[in-house]
Predicted model as a PDB file, atoms N, CA, C, CB and O in Angstrom, pLDDT in the B-factor column:
MODEL        1                                                                  
ATOM      1  N   ASN A   1    -114.946  10.290-220.805  1.00 74.00           N  
ATOM      2  CA  ASN A   1    -113.637   9.713-220.668  1.00 74.00           C  
ATOM      3  C   ASN A   1    -112.588  10.728-219.436  1.00 74.00           C  
ATOM      4  CB  ASN A   1    -112.965   9.693-222.383  1.00 74.00           C  
ATOM      5  O   ASN A   1    -112.112  11.860-219.360  1.00 74.00           O  
ATOM      6  N   GLY A   2    -112.632   9.730-218.800  1.00 84.00           N  
ATOM      7  CA  GLY A   2    -112.296  10.123-217.438  1.00 84.00           C  
ATOM      8  C   GLY A   2    -113.091  10.154-215.960  1.00 84.00           C  
ATOM      9  O   GLY A   2    -112.948  10.746-214.891  1.00 84.00           O  
ATOM     10  N   TYR A   3    -114.088   9.088-216.578  1.00 87.00           N  
ATOM     11  CA  TYR A   3    -115.013   9.067-214.996  1.00 87.00           C  
ATOM     12  C   TYR A   3    -115.405   7.448-215.551  1.00 87.00           C  
ATOM     13  CB  TYR A   3    -116.826  10.592-214.665  1.00 87.00           C  
ATOM     14  O   TYR A   3    -115.284   6.981-216.683  1.00 87.00           O  
ATOM     15  N   SER A   4    -115.891   6.842-214.355  1.00 91.00           N  
ATOM     16  CA  SER A   4    -116.440   5.596-214.373  1.00 91.00           C  
ATOM     17  C   SER A   4    -117.963   5.889-214.393  1.00 91.00           C  
ATOM     18  CB  SER A   4    -115.945   4.720-213.172  1.00 91.00           C  
ATOM     19  O   SER A   4    -118.420   6.992-214.092  1.00 91.00           O  
ATOM     20  N   ASP A   5    -118.972   4.469-214.895  1.00 91.00           N  
ATOM     21  CA  ASP A   5    -120.185   4.612-215.142  1.00 91.00           C  
ATOM     22  C   ASP A   5    -120.664   4.835-214.018  1.00 91.00           C  
ATOM     23  CB  ASP A   5    -120.742   3.709-215.773  1.00 91.00           C  
ATOM     24  O   ASP A   5    -121.803   5.301-213.982  1.00 91.00           O  
ATOM     25  N   LYS A   6    -119.931   4.567-212.727  1.00 95.00           N  
ATOM     26  CA  LYS A   6    -120.599   4.226-211.110  1.00 95.00           C  
ATOM     27  C   LYS A   6    -120.766   5.264-211.011  1.00 95.00           C  
ATOM     28  CB  LYS A   6    -119.890   3.590-209.809  1.00 95.00           C  
ATOM     29  O   LYS A   6    -121.949   5.512-210.776  1.00 95.00           O  
ATOM     30  N   GLN A   7    -119.603   6.828-211.123  1.00 94.00           N  
ATOM     31  CA  GLN A   7    -119.553   7.883-210.784  1.00 94.00           C  
ATOM     32  C   GLN A   7    -120.918   8.117-211.441  1.00 94.00           C  
ATOM     33  CB  GLN A   7    -118.337   8.606-211.083  1.00 94.00           C  
ATOM     34  O   GLN A   7    -121.718   8.171-210.506  1.00 94.00           O  
ATOM     35  N   LEU A   8    -121.699   8.315-212.836  1.00 92.00           N  
ATOM     36  CA  LEU A   8    -122.358   9.101-213.460  1.00 92.00           C  
ATOM     37  C   LEU A   8    -123.758   8.366-213.154  1.00 92.00           C  
ATOM     38  CB  LEU A   8    -121.847   9.319-214.903  1.00 92.00           C  
ATOM     39  O   LEU A   8    -124.864   8.850-213.394  1.00 92.00           O  
ATOM     40  N   ASN A   9    -123.530   7.229-212.635  1.00 95.00           N  
ATOM     41  CA  ASN A   9    -124.373   6.656-212.407  1.00 95.00           C  
ATOM     42  C   ASN A   9    -125.487   7.057-211.390  1.00 95.00           C  
ATOM     43  CB  ASN A   9    -123.855   5.761-212.259  1.00 95.00           C  
ATOM     44  O   ASN A   9    -126.701   7.145-211.570  1.00 95.00           O  
ATOM     45  N   ASN A  10    -124.711   7.283-210.232  1.00 97.00           N  
ATOM     46  CA  ASN A  10    -124.740   7.826-208.868  1.00 97.00           C  
ATOM     47  C   ASN A  10    -125.191   8.975-208.885  1.00 97.00           C  
ATOM     48  CB  ASN A  10    -123.594   7.874-208.208  1.00 97.00           C  
ATOM     49  O   ASN A  10    -126.178   9.249-208.201  1.00 97.00           O  
ATOM     50  N   ALA A  11    -124.504  10.011-209.757  1.00 97.00           N  
ATOM     51  CA  ALA A  11    -124.985  11.310-209.668  1.00 97.00           C  
ATOM     52  C   ALA A  11    -126.043  11.189-210.373  1.00 97.00           C  
ATOM     53  CB  ALA A  11    -124.158  12.365-210.070  1.00 97.00           C  
ATOM     54  O   ALA A  11    -126.635  11.415-209.317  1.00 97.00           O  
ATOM     55  N   VAL A  12    -126.991  11.036-211.231  1.00 95.00           N  
ATOM     56  CA  VAL A  12    -128.163  10.541-211.982  1.00 95.00           C  
ATOM     57  C   VAL A  12    -129.362  10.245-210.833  1.00 95.00           C  
ATOM     58  CB  VAL A  12    -127.719   9.110-212.887  1.00 95.00           C  
ATOM     59  O   VAL A  12    -130.344  10.924-210.534  1.00 95.00           O  
ATOM     60  N   ALA A  13    -129.011   9.307-210.454  1.00 96.00           N  
ATOM     61  CA  ALA A  13    -129.638   8.834-209.277  1.00 96.00           C  
ATOM     62  C   ALA A  13    -129.795   9.926-208.675  1.00 96.00           C  
ATOM     63  CB  ALA A  13    -128.995   7.864-208.491  1.00 96.00           C  
ATOM     64  O   ALA A  13    -130.861  10.507-208.880  1.00 96.00           O  
ATOM     65  N   GLY A  14    -128.704  10.612-207.660  1.00 97.00           N  
ATOM     66  CA  GLY A  14    -129.133  11.580-206.851  1.00 97.00           C  
ATOM     67  C   GLY A  14    -129.595  12.678-207.492  1.00 97.00           C  
ATOM     68  O   GLY A  14    -129.738  13.551-206.636  1.00 97.00           O  
ATOM     69  N   MET A  15    -129.961  13.158-208.762  1.00 97.00           N  
ATOM     70  CA  MET A  15    -130.452  14.151-208.960  1.00 97.00           C  
ATOM     71  C   MET A  15    -132.076  13.657-208.873  1.00 97.00           C  
ATOM     72  CB  MET A  15    -129.847  14.769-210.201  1.00 97.00           C  
ATOM     73  O   MET A  15    -132.961  14.123-208.155  1.00 97.00           O  
ATOM     74  N   LYS A  16    -132.140  12.740-209.688  1.00 94.00           N  
ATOM     75  CA  LYS A  16    -133.785  11.792-209.365  1.00 94.00           C  
ATOM     76  C   LYS A  16    -133.962  12.375-207.908  1.00 94.00           C  
ATOM     77  CB  LYS A  16    -133.710   9.574-209.313  1.00 94.00           C  
ATOM     78  O   LYS A  16    -134.757  13.278-207.650  1.00 94.00           O  
ATOM     79  N   SER A  17    -133.091  11.730-206.929  1.00 95.00           N  
ATOM     80  CA  SER A  17    -133.956  11.876-206.239  1.00 95.00           C  
ATOM     81  C   SER A  17    -134.016  12.799-204.915  1.00 95.00           C  
ATOM     82  CB  SER A  17    -134.156  10.817-206.104  1.00 95.00           C  
ATOM     83  O   SER A  17    -134.613  12.571-203.862  1.00 95.00           O  
ATOM     84  N   GLN A  18    -133.067  14.124-205.349  1.00 96.00           N  
ATOM     85  CA  GLN A  18    -132.927  14.834-205.051  1.00 96.00           C  
ATOM     86  C   GLN A  18    -134.461  15.945-205.790  1.00 96.00           C  
ATOM     87  CB  GLN A  18    -131.520  14.842-205.208  1.00 96.00           C  
ATOM     88  O   GLN A  18    -135.231  16.414-204.952  1.00 96.00           O  
ATOM     89  N   MET A  19    -134.654  16.157-206.867  1.00 96.00           N  
ATOM     90  CA  MET A  19    -135.729  16.367-207.916  1.00 96.00           C  
ATOM     91  C   MET A  19    -136.947  15.910-206.780  1.00 96.00           C  
ATOM     92  CB  MET A  19    -135.541  15.278-209.560  1.00 96.00           C  
ATOM     93  O   MET A  19    -137.660  16.733-206.206  1.00 96.00           O  
ATOM     94  N   ALA A  20    -136.998  14.930-206.650  1.00 93.00           N  
ATOM     95  CA  ALA A  20    -138.198  14.378-205.652  1.00 93.00           C  
ATOM     96  C   ALA A  20    -138.487  14.772-204.672  1.00 93.00           C  
ATOM     97  CB  ALA A  20    -138.180  13.336-205.246  1.00 93.00           C  
ATOM     98  O   ALA A  20    -139.649  14.747-204.268  1.00 93.00           O  
ATOM     99  N   SER A  21    -137.601  15.200-204.083  1.00 95.00           N  
ATOM    100  CA  SER A  21    -137.442  15.736-202.504  1.00 95.00           C  
ATOM    101  C   SER A  21    -138.065  17.020-202.971  1.00 95.00           C  
ATOM    102  CB  SER A  21    -135.688  15.876-201.668  1.00 95.00           C  
ATOM    103  O   SER A  21    -139.203  17.361-202.648  1.00 95.00           O  
ATOM    104  N   GLN A  22    -137.185  17.789-203.827  1.00 95.00           N  
ATOM    105  CA  GLN A  22    -137.747  19.057-203.563  1.00 95.00           C  
ATOM    106  C   GLN A  22    -138.720  19.670-204.010  1.00 95.00           C  
ATOM    107  CB  GLN A  22    -137.115  19.743-203.690  1.00 95.00           C  
ATOM    108  O   GLN A  22    -139.080  20.840-203.877  1.00 95.00           O  
ATOM    109  N   SER A  23    -139.332  18.412-204.814  1.00 94.00           N  
ATOM    110  CA  SER A  23    -140.724  19.002-205.463  1.00 94.00           C  
ATOM    111  C   SER A  23    -142.049  18.077-204.485  1.00 94.00           C  
ATOM    112  CB  SER A  23    -140.784  18.542-207.566  1.00 94.00           C  
ATOM    113  O   SER A  23    -143.194  17.876-204.889  1.00 94.00           O  
ATOM    114  N   ASN A  24    -141.556  17.698-203.337  1.00 92.00           N  
ATOM    115  CA  ASN A  24    -142.616  16.898-202.767  1.00 92.00           C  
ATOM    116  C   ASN A  24    -143.069  15.718-203.319  1.00 92.00           C  
ATOM    117  CB  ASN A  24    -143.623  17.572-202.663  1.00 92.00           C  
ATOM    118  O   ASN A  24    -144.194  15.219-203.311  1.00 92.00           O  
ATOM    119  N   ASN A  25    -141.886  15.297-203.863  1.00 87.00           N  
ATOM    120  CA  ASN A  25    -142.464  13.648-205.158  1.00 87.00           C  
ATOM    121  C   ASN A  25    -143.447  14.321-206.466  1.00 87.00           C  
ATOM    122  CB  ASN A  25    -144.025  12.047-204.015  1.00 87.00           C  
ATOM    123  O   ASN A  25    -144.279  13.604-207.023  1.00 87.00           O  
ATOM    124  N   GLY A  26    -143.278  15.515-206.802  1.00 83.00           N  
ATOM    125  CA  GLY A  26    -143.874  15.664-208.154  1.00 83.00           C  
ATOM    126  C   GLY A  26    -144.692  16.674-207.843  1.00 83.00           C  
ATOM    127  O   GLY A  26    -145.198  17.306-208.770  1.00 83.00           O  
ATOM    128  N   SER A  27    -144.995  17.037-206.435  1.00 87.00           N  
ATOM    129  CA  SER A  27    -146.536  17.578-206.682  1.00 87.00           C  
ATOM    130  C   SER A  27    -146.074  19.602-206.573  1.00 87.00           C  
ATOM    131  CB  SER A  27    -147.987  16.760-204.919  1.00 87.00           C  
ATOM    132  O   SER A  27    -146.896  20.501-206.749  1.00 87.00           O  
ATOM    133  N   GLN A  28    -145.042  19.736-206.347  1.00 93.00           N  
ATOM    134  CA  GLN A  28    -144.657  20.891-206.579  1.00 93.00           C  
ATOM    135  C   GLN A  28    -143.490  21.389-207.381  1.00 93.00           C  
ATOM    136  CB  GLN A  28    -144.597  21.255-205.603  1.00 93.00           C  
ATOM    137  O   GLN A  28    -142.376  20.896-207.206  1.00 93.00           O  
ATOM    138  N   THR A  29    -143.773  22.670-208.548  1.00 94.00           N  
ATOM    139  CA  THR A  29    -142.587  22.858-209.519  1.00 94.00           C  
ATOM    140  C   THR A  29    -141.467  23.492-209.318  1.00 94.00           C  
ATOM    141  CB  THR A  29    -142.900  23.394-210.494  1.00 94.00           C  
ATOM    142  O   THR A  29    -141.558  24.576-208.743  1.00 94.00           O  
ATOM    143  N   LEU A  30    -139.994  22.963-209.763  1.00 96.00           N  
ATOM    144  CA  LEU A  30    -138.770  23.495-209.820  1.00 96.00           C  
ATOM    145  C   LEU A  30    -138.617  24.099-210.850  1.00 96.00           C  
ATOM    146  CB  LEU A  30    -137.858  22.742-209.678  1.00 96.00           C  
ATOM    147  O   LEU A  30    -139.116  23.963-211.967  1.00 96.00           O  
ATOM    148  N   SER A  31    -137.793  24.886-210.377  1.00 96.00           N  
ATOM    149  CA  SER A  31    -137.283  26.041-211.346  1.00 96.00           C  
ATOM    150  C   SER A  31    -136.185  25.553-212.666  1.00 96.00           C  
ATOM    151  CB  SER A  31    -136.423  27.188-210.299  1.00 96.00           C  
ATOM    152  O   SER A  31    -135.645  24.554-212.190  1.00 96.00           O  
ATOM    153  N   GLN A  32    -135.810  25.690-213.566  1.00 96.00           N  
ATOM    154  CA  GLN A  32    -135.018  25.416-213.816  1.00 96.00           C  
ATOM    155  C   GLN A  32    -133.541  25.517-213.355  1.00 96.00           C  
ATOM    156  CB  GLN A  32    -135.309  25.635-214.490  1.00 96.00           C  
ATOM    157  O   GLN A  32    -132.600  24.729-213.453  1.00 96.00           O  
ATOM    158  N   ASN A  33    -133.675  26.923-212.745  1.00 97.00           N  
ATOM    159  CA  ASN A  33    -132.391  26.950-211.780  1.00 97.00           C  
ATOM    160  C   ASN A  33    -132.578  26.553-210.737  1.00 97.00           C  
ATOM    161  CB  ASN A  33    -131.799  28.065-211.501  1.00 97.00           C  
ATOM    162  O   ASN A  33    -132.098  27.344-209.926  1.00 97.00           O  
ATOM    163  N   GLN A  34    -133.144  25.520-210.155  1.00 97.00           N  
ATOM    164  CA  GLN A  34    -133.015  24.701-208.780  1.00 97.00           C  
ATOM    165  C   GLN A  34    -132.767  23.420-208.896  1.00 97.00           C  
ATOM    166  CB  GLN A  34    -134.158  24.721-207.959  1.00 97.00           C  
ATOM    167  O   GLN A  34    -132.263  22.662-208.068  1.00 97.00           O  
ATOM    168  N   ILE A  35    -133.423  23.052-210.753  1.00 98.00           N  
ATOM    169  CA  ILE A  35    -132.750  21.853-211.352  1.00 98.00           C  
ATOM    170  C   ILE A  35    -131.359  22.051-211.565  1.00 98.00           C  
ATOM    171  CB  ILE A  35    -133.338  21.467-212.626  1.00 98.00           C  
ATOM    172  O   ILE A  35    -130.602  21.080-211.558  1.00 98.00           O  
ATOM    173  N   GLY A  36    -130.888  23.355-211.779  1.00 98.00           N  
ATOM    174  CA  GLY A  36    -129.024  23.573-212.490  1.00 98.00           C  
ATOM    175  C   GLY A  36    -128.729  23.582-211.000  1.00 98.00           C  
ATOM    176  O   GLY A  36    -127.519  23.358-210.964  1.00 98.00           O  
ATOM    177  N   ASN A  37    -129.193  23.727-209.648  1.00 98.00           N  
ATOM    178  CA  ASN A  37    -128.783  24.123-208.788  1.00 98.00           C  
ATOM    179  C   ASN A  37    -128.943  22.390-208.321  1.00 98.00           C  
ATOM    180  CB  ASN A  37    -129.440  25.477-208.174  1.00 98.00           C  
ATOM    181  O   ASN A  37    -128.132  22.252-207.405  1.00 98.00           O  
ATOM    182  N   ILE A  38    -129.458  21.400-208.506  1.00 98.00           N  
ATOM    183  CA  ILE A  38    -129.380  19.980-207.812  1.00 98.00           C  
ATOM    184  C   ILE A  38    -128.220  19.094-208.997  1.00 98.00           C  
ATOM    185  CB  ILE A  38    -131.302  19.129-207.698  1.00 98.00           C  
ATOM    186  O   ILE A  38    -127.670  18.016-208.773  1.00 98.00           O  
ATOM    187  N   VAL A  39    -128.111  19.828-210.083  1.00 98.00           N  
ATOM    188  CA  VAL A  39    -127.273  18.843-211.433  1.00 98.00           C  
ATOM    189  C   VAL A  39    -126.166  19.661-210.973  1.00 98.00           C  
ATOM    190  CB  VAL A  39    -127.774  18.936-213.482  1.00 98.00           C  
ATOM    191  O   VAL A  39    -125.594  19.827-212.050  1.00 98.00           O  
ATOM    192  N   ASP A  40    -125.625  20.146-210.309  1.00 98.00           N  
ATOM    193  CA  ASP A  40    -124.143  21.366-210.220  1.00 98.00           C  
ATOM    194  C   ASP A  40    -123.870  20.369-208.847  1.00 98.00           C  
ATOM    195  CB  ASP A  40    -124.477  23.770-209.857  1.00 98.00           C  
ATOM    196  O   ASP A  40    -122.794  19.773-208.809  1.00 98.00           O  
ATOM    197  N   SER A  41    -124.601  20.235-208.002  1.00 98.00           N  
ATOM    198  CA  SER A  41    -124.904  19.614-206.324  1.00 98.00           C  
ATOM    199  C   SER A  41    -124.151  18.183-207.025  1.00 98.00           C  
ATOM    200  CB  SER A  41    -127.136  19.423-205.517  1.00 98.00           C  
ATOM    201  O   SER A  41    -122.971  17.849-206.922  1.00 98.00           O  
ATOM    202  N   GLN A  42    -124.808  17.770-207.459  1.00 98.00           N  
ATOM    203  CA  GLN A  42    -124.452  16.456-207.818  1.00 98.00           C  
ATOM    204  C   GLN A  42    -123.696  15.774-208.489  1.00 98.00           C  
ATOM    205  CB  GLN A  42    -125.030  16.098-208.098  1.00 98.00           C  
ATOM    206  O   GLN A  42    -123.334  14.688-208.038  1.00 98.00           O  
ATOM    207  N   LEU A  43    -123.208  16.260-209.862  1.00 97.00           N  
ATOM    208  CA  LEU A  43    -121.715  16.274-210.518  1.00 97.00           C  
ATOM    209  C   LEU A  43    -120.948  16.550-209.377  1.00 97.00           C  
ATOM    210  CB  LEU A  43    -121.396  17.418-211.740  1.00 97.00           C  
ATOM    211  O   LEU A  43    -120.170  15.652-209.056  1.00 97.00           O  
ATOM    212  N   LYS A  44    -120.971  17.891-208.453  1.00 97.00           N  
ATOM    213  CA  LYS A  44    -119.739  18.003-206.955  1.00 97.00           C  
ATOM    214  C   LYS A  44    -119.387  16.885-206.559  1.00 97.00           C  
ATOM    215  CB  LYS A  44    -120.231  18.647-205.493  1.00 97.00           C  
ATOM    216  O   LYS A  44    -118.279  16.350-206.542  1.00 97.00           O  
ATOM    217  N   GLN A  45    -120.712  16.431-206.128  1.00 97.00           N  
ATOM    218  CA  GLN A  45    -120.731  15.214-205.034  1.00 97.00           C  
ATOM    219  C   GLN A  45    -120.117  14.069-205.948  1.00 97.00           C  
ATOM    220  CB  GLN A  45    -122.452  14.761-204.367  1.00 97.00           C  
ATOM    221  O   GLN A  45    -119.519  13.202-205.312  1.00 97.00           O  
ATOM    222  N   ASN A  46    -120.151  13.936-207.107  1.00 96.00           N  
ATOM    223  CA  ASN A  46    -119.065  12.540-207.486  1.00 96.00           C  
ATOM    224  C   ASN A  46    -118.522  12.730-208.451  1.00 96.00           C  
ATOM    225  CB  ASN A  46    -119.569  11.154-207.742  1.00 96.00           C  
ATOM    226  O   ASN A  46    -118.639  12.269-209.587  1.00 96.00           O  
ATOM    227  N   ASN A  47    -117.688  13.669-207.864  1.00 96.00           N  
ATOM    228  CA  ASN A  47    -116.333  14.431-208.786  1.00 96.00           C  
ATOM    229  C   ASN A  47    -116.448  14.231-210.405  1.00 96.00           C  
ATOM    230  CB  ASN A  47    -114.674  13.631-208.328  1.00 96.00           C  
ATOM    231  O   ASN A  47    -115.683  13.652-211.176  1.00 96.00           O  
ATOM    232  N   LEU A  48    -117.569  14.857-210.623  1.00 96.00           N  
ATOM    233  CA  LEU A  48    -117.533  14.901-212.089  1.00 96.00           C  
ATOM    234  C   LEU A  48    -117.425  16.776-212.640  1.00 96.00           C  
ATOM    235  CB  LEU A  48    -119.158  13.993-212.659  1.00 96.00           C  
ATOM    236  O   LEU A  48    -117.757  17.057-213.792  1.00 96.00           O  
ATOM    237  N   THR A  49    -117.123  17.464-212.039  1.00 96.00           N  
ATOM    238  CA  THR A  49    -117.047  18.543-212.076  1.00 96.00           C  
ATOM    239  C   THR A  49    -116.059  18.887-213.568  1.00 96.00           C  
ATOM    240  CB  THR A  49    -116.607  18.925-210.684  1.00 96.00           C  
ATOM    241  O   THR A  49    -116.369  19.448-214.619  1.00 96.00           O  
ATOM    242  N   GLN A  50    -114.935  18.352-213.157  1.00 94.00           N  
ATOM    243  CA  GLN A  50    -114.474  18.210-214.607  1.00 94.00           C  
ATOM    244  C   GLN A  50    -114.057  17.818-215.384  1.00 94.00           C  
ATOM    245  CB  GLN A  50    -114.171  18.485-214.941  1.00 94.00           C  
ATOM    246  O   GLN A  50    -112.977  17.958-215.958  1.00 94.00           O  
ATOM    247  N   ILE A  51    -115.530  16.821-215.609  1.00 94.00           N  
ATOM    248  CA  ILE A  51    -115.588  16.054-216.477  1.00 94.00           C  
ATOM    249  C   ILE A  51    -116.008  16.412-217.603  1.00 94.00           C  
ATOM    250  CB  ILE A  51    -116.079  15.251-216.162  1.00 94.00           C  
ATOM    251  O   ILE A  51    -115.390  16.563-218.657  1.00 94.00           O  
ATOM    252  N   ILE A  52    -117.473  16.595-217.272  1.00 95.00           N  
ATOM    253  CA  ILE A  52    -118.720  17.280-218.037  1.00 95.00           C  
ATOM    254  C   ILE A  52    -118.561  18.708-218.149  1.00 95.00           C  
ATOM    255  CB  ILE A  52    -120.106  17.049-217.309  1.00 95.00           C  
ATOM    256  O   ILE A  52    -118.521  19.402-217.133  1.00 95.00           O  
ATOM    257  N   ASN A  53    -118.458  19.246-219.413  1.00 95.00           N  
ATOM    258  CA  ASN A  53    -118.159  20.712-219.917  1.00 95.00           C  
ATOM    259  C   ASN A  53    -119.569  21.275-219.242  1.00 95.00           C  
ATOM    260  CB  ASN A  53    -117.969  20.943-221.871  1.00 95.00           C  
ATOM    261  O   ASN A  53    -120.317  20.723-218.435  1.00 95.00           O  
ATOM    262  N   ASN A  54    -119.639  22.352-219.762  1.00 97.00           N  
ATOM    263  CA  ASN A  54    -121.011  23.005-219.720  1.00 97.00           C  
ATOM    264  C   ASN A  54    -122.040  23.037-220.708  1.00 97.00           C  
ATOM    265  CB  ASN A  54    -120.858  24.172-219.529  1.00 97.00           C  
ATOM    266  O   ASN A  54    -123.181  23.495-220.639  1.00 97.00           O  
ATOM    267  N   ASN A  55    -121.357  22.394-221.760  1.00 97.00           N  
ATOM    268  CA  ASN A  55    -122.572  22.077-222.756  1.00 97.00           C  
ATOM    269  C   ASN A  55    -123.311  21.080-222.595  1.00 97.00           C  
ATOM    270  CB  ASN A  55    -122.254  21.893-223.976  1.00 97.00           C  
ATOM    271  O   ASN A  55    -124.525  21.155-222.785  1.00 97.00           O  
ATOM    272  N   GLN A  56    -122.476  19.554-222.073  1.00 96.00           N  
ATOM    273  CA  GLN A  56    -123.270  18.946-221.710  1.00 96.00           C  
ATOM    274  C   GLN A  56    -124.370  18.989-220.189  1.00 96.00           C  
ATOM    275  CB  GLN A  56    -122.578  18.106-221.917  1.00 96.00           C  
ATOM    276  O   GLN A  56    -125.408  18.454-219.800  1.00 96.00           O  
ATOM    277  N   ARG A  57    -123.155  20.189-219.605  1.00 97.00           N  
ATOM    278  CA  ARG A  57    -123.985  20.078-218.090  1.00 97.00           C  
ATOM    279  C   ARG A  57    -125.332  20.902-218.515  1.00 97.00           C  
ATOM    280  CB  ARG A  57    -123.027  20.964-216.514  1.00 97.00           C  
ATOM    281  O   ARG A  57    -126.402  20.622-217.976  1.00 97.00           O  
ATOM    282  N   THR A  58    -125.241  21.879-219.456  1.00 97.00           N  
ATOM    283  CA  THR A  58    -126.692  21.955-220.534  1.00 97.00           C  
ATOM    284  C   THR A  58    -127.849  21.130-220.481  1.00 97.00           C  
ATOM    285  CB  THR A  58    -126.374  21.671-221.925  1.00 97.00           C  
ATOM    286  O   THR A  58    -128.931  21.150-219.894  1.00 97.00           O  
ATOM    287  N   GLN A  59    -127.256  20.398-221.293  1.00 97.00           N  
ATOM    288  CA  GLN A  59    -127.893  19.326-221.669  1.00 97.00           C  
ATOM    289  C   GLN A  59    -128.646  18.253-220.555  1.00 97.00           C  
ATOM    290  CB  GLN A  59    -126.916  18.718-222.413  1.00 97.00           C  
ATOM    291  O   GLN A  59    -129.593  17.534-220.875  1.00 97.00           O  
ATOM    292  N   ILE A  60    -128.130  18.285-219.398  1.00 97.00           N  
ATOM    293  CA  ILE A  60    -128.444  17.426-218.934  1.00 97.00           C  
ATOM    294  C   ILE A  60    -129.719  17.982-217.824  1.00 97.00           C  
ATOM    295  CB  ILE A  60    -127.226  16.780-218.530  1.00 97.00           C  
ATOM    296  O   ILE A  60    -130.696  17.331-217.451  1.00 97.00           O  
ATOM    297  N   ILE A  61    -129.302  19.546-217.415  1.00 97.00           N  
ATOM    298  CA  ILE A  61    -130.127  20.172-217.147  1.00 97.00           C  
ATOM    299  C   ILE A  61    -131.400  20.511-218.087  1.00 97.00           C  
ATOM    300  CB  ILE A  61    -129.512  20.996-216.789  1.00 97.00           C  
ATOM    301  O   ILE A  61    -132.461  20.491-217.462  1.00 97.00           O  
ATOM    302  N   ASN A  62    -131.524  20.867-219.681  1.00 97.00           N  
ATOM    303  CA  ASN A  62    -132.956  20.529-220.365  1.00 97.00           C  
ATOM    304  C   ASN A  62    -133.367  19.482-220.106  1.00 97.00           C  
ATOM    305  CB  ASN A  62    -133.079  20.523-221.687  1.00 97.00           C  
ATOM    306  O   ASN A  62    -134.571  19.488-219.846  1.00 97.00           O  
ATOM    307  N   LEU A  63    -132.738  18.257-220.044  1.00 96.00           N  
ATOM    308  CA  LEU A  63    -133.896  17.006-219.830  1.00 96.00           C  
ATOM    309  C   LEU A  63    -133.938  16.772-218.816  1.00 96.00           C  
ATOM    310  CB  LEU A  63    -133.821  15.743-220.384  1.00 96.00           C  
ATOM    311  O   LEU A  63    -134.788  15.882-218.785  1.00 96.00           O  
ATOM    312  N   LEU A  64    -133.580  16.944-217.756  1.00 96.00           N  
ATOM    313  CA  LEU A  64    -134.487  17.308-216.095  1.00 96.00           C  
ATOM    314  C   LEU A  64    -135.450  17.759-216.558  1.00 96.00           C  
ATOM    315  CB  LEU A  64    -133.947  18.448-214.868  1.00 96.00           C  
ATOM    316  O   LEU A  64    -136.406  16.987-216.634  1.00 96.00           O  
ATOM    317  N   VAL A  65    -135.624  19.106-217.040  1.00 95.00           N  
ATOM    318  CA  VAL A  65    -135.977  20.040-216.818  1.00 95.00           C  
ATOM    319  C   VAL A  65    -137.793  19.531-217.663  1.00 95.00           C  
ATOM    320  CB  VAL A  65    -134.802  21.254-217.328  1.00 95.00           C  
ATOM    321  O   VAL A  65    -138.913  19.793-217.224  1.00 95.00           O  
ATOM    322  N   LYS A  66    -137.408  18.753-218.961  1.00 95.00           N  
ATOM    323  CA  LYS A  66    -138.623  18.237-219.753  1.00 95.00           C  
ATOM    324  C   LYS A  66    -139.136  16.986-218.940  1.00 95.00           C  
ATOM    325  CB  LYS A  66    -138.213  17.809-221.374  1.00 95.00           C  
ATOM    326  O   LYS A  66    -140.292  16.595-219.106  1.00 95.00           O  
ATOM    327  N   ILE A  67    -138.078  16.212-217.859  1.00 92.00           N  
ATOM    328  CA  ILE A  67    -138.649  15.220-217.225  1.00 92.00           C  
ATOM    329  C   ILE A  67    -139.941  15.391-216.414  1.00 92.00           C  
ATOM    330  CB  ILE A  67    -137.743  14.772-216.500  1.00 92.00           C  
ATOM    331  O   ILE A  67    -141.040  14.836-216.430  1.00 92.00           O  
ATOM    332  N   HIS A  68    -139.168  16.746-215.432  1.00 92.00           N  
ATOM    333  CA  HIS A  68    -140.022  17.190-214.374  1.00 92.00           C  
ATOM    334  C   HIS A  68    -141.069  17.793-214.871  1.00 92.00           C  
ATOM    335  CB  HIS A  68    -139.441  18.009-213.476  1.00 92.00           C  
ATOM    336  O   HIS A  68    -142.111  17.504-214.282  1.00 92.00           O  
ATOM    337  N   LEU A  69    -141.214  18.818-216.090  1.00 90.00           N  
ATOM    338  CA  LEU A  69    -142.829  18.849-216.610  1.00 90.00           C  
ATOM    339  C   LEU A  69    -143.575  17.740-217.042  1.00 90.00           C  
ATOM    340  CB  LEU A  69    -142.998  19.647-217.729  1.00 90.00           C  
ATOM    341  O   LEU A  69    -144.793  17.675-217.204  1.00 90.00           O  
ATOM    342  N   MET A  70    -142.797  16.951-217.197  1.00 89.00           N  
ATOM    343  CA  MET A  70    -144.365  15.790-217.712  1.00 89.00           C  
ATOM    344  C   MET A  70    -144.460  14.716-216.736  1.00 89.00           C  
ATOM    345  CB  MET A  70    -144.222  14.791-219.448  1.00 89.00           C  
ATOM    346  O   MET A  70    -145.141  13.701-216.880  1.00 89.00           O  
ATOM    347  N   ASN A  71    -143.753  14.997-215.763  1.00 83.00           N  
ATOM    348  CA  ASN A  71    -143.950  14.113-214.493  1.00 83.00           C  
ATOM    349  C   ASN A  71    -145.038  14.929-213.545  1.00 83.00           C  
ATOM    350  CB  ASN A  71    -142.381  13.864-213.630  1.00 83.00           C  
ATOM    351  O   ASN A  71    -145.394  14.553-212.428  1.00 83.00           O  
ATOM    352  N   LEU A  72    -145.579  16.364-214.359  1.00 79.00           N  
ATOM    353  CA  LEU A  72    -146.385  17.027-213.498  1.00 79.00           C  
ATOM    354  C   LEU A  72    -147.485  17.040-213.756  1.00 79.00           C  
ATOM    355  CB  LEU A  72    -146.143  18.069-213.288  1.00 79.00           C  
ATOM    356  O   LEU A  72    -148.454  17.312-213.048  1.00 79.00           O  
ATOM    357  N   LEU A  73    -147.378  16.567-215.429  1.00 72.00           N  
ATOM    358  CA  LEU A  73    -148.731  16.549-216.303  1.00 72.00           C  
ATOM    359  C   LEU A  73    -150.192  15.582-215.049  1.00 72.00           C  
ATOM    360  CB  LEU A  73    -148.205  15.329-218.224  1.00 72.00           C  
ATOM    361  O   LEU A  73    -151.343  15.421-215.454  1.00 72.00           O  
TER     362      LEU A  73                                                      
ENDMDL                                                                          
END                                                                             
């Protein structure tokens, strides 16, 4: 509640883009901390820091870590 689909879609797209860039399109492993920083950056950029709670943030990070590791296989 309190956000638009566009905000969330932009944040997710930004997260994926930053992860690809920072990992050289999947050739380098990103740490959980790096992914957390990407999530925080995109939440801030899309004005979602007051909307997404810490539990939701952690779930997003955990999901992106799993996706990132699967892409490295």
